[in-house]
C-alpha positions as CSV (number, residue, x, y, z in Angstrom):
1,M,139.6,4.4,120.0
2,A,138.3,4.4,116.4
3,G,136.8,0.9,117.1
4,T,134.4,2.4,119.7
5,M,133.4,5.4,117.6
6,R,130.4,5.5,115.4
7,K,130.6,6.4,111.7
8,H,129.1,9.9,112.2
9,E,131.6,10.6,114.9
10,V,134.5,9.9,112.6
11,L,132.8,12.0,109.9
12,G,132.5,14.8,112.5
13,L,136.2,14.7,113.2
14,F,136.9,14.7,109.5
15,Y,134.6,17.8,109.0
16,Q,136.4,19.6,111.9
17,F,139.8,18.8,110.4
18,L,138.7,20.1,106.9
19,G,137.1,23.2,108.5
20,A,140.3,24.0,110.5
21,T,142.4,23.4,107.4
22,S,140.3,25.7,105.3
23,I,140.3,28.5,107.9
24,G,144.1,28.1,108.1
25,I,144.5,28.5,104.4
26,G,142.2,31.5,104.5
27,I,144.3,33.1,107.2
28,F,147.5,32.4,105.2
29,N,146.0,34.0,102.1
30,A,144.8,37.0,104.1
31,V,148.3,37.5,105.5
32,W,149.9,36.9,102.1
33,Y,147.6,39.5,100.4
34,A,148.5,42.0,103.2
35,V,152.2,41.5,102.8
36,R,152.3,41.2,99.0
37,P,152.5,45.0,98.3
38,L,155.4,45.3,100.7
39,K,157.2,42.4,99.1
40,F,156.8,43.6,95.5
41,G,157.1,47.3,96.4
42,S,154.0,48.3,94.5
43,L,150.3,48.8,95.2
44,T,149.5,47.1,92.0
45,A,150.1,43.8,93.8
46,L,147.0,44.3,95.9
47,P,144.2,41.7,95.4
48,A,142.1,42.4,92.3
49,G,139.4,40.6,90.4
50,W,138.8,37.0,91.5
51,D,141.4,37.3,94.3
52,W,138.6,38.7,96.5
53,A,136.6,35.5,96.2
54,V,139.3,33.7,98.2
55,F,138.2,35.3,101.5
56,P,134.6,34.1,101.6
57,L,135.5,30.8,99.9
58,F,138.0,29.6,102.5
59,F,136.5,31.3,105.6
60,G,132.9,30.4,104.7
61,I,133.5,26.8,103.8
62,G,135.8,26.4,106.8
63,A,133.1,27.8,109.2
64,I,130.4,25.6,107.7
65,L,132.5,22.5,107.9
66,W,133.6,23.3,111.5
67,S,130.0,23.8,112.5
68,L,128.8,20.6,110.8
69,G,131.6,18.7,112.6
70,A,130.6,20.2,115.9
71,I,127.0,19.0,115.4
72,E,128.2,15.5,114.5
73,L,130.4,15.4,117.6
74,K,127.8,16.6,120.0
75,D,127.1,13.0,121.2
76,V,130.8,12.3,121.8
77,E,131.1,14.8,124.7
78,P,131.2,13.2,128.1
79,T,128.3,15.4,129.3
80,S,125.9,13.8,126.8
81,R,126.0,10.2,128.1
82,G,122.4,10.5,129.3
83,R,121.0,11.4,125.9
84,R,122.0,8.1,124.2
């Protein structure tokens, strides 16, 4: 299958993979930050300082990469055969 795909289509799949991975890491961090006070038994374990930068970092980069991958893969869809 990779032999029939163009370079930008492979790049689009790679972008989508990186975007989904980044969003998954963001979800994991969000759940970990929610559970951390219960695990350690103290509210001092809440995210503080630069821990808050993790949310926009992973979710934002993940959303951007996912969107770029979708743009690159737009020509791969079966409904777009007439546009080539």
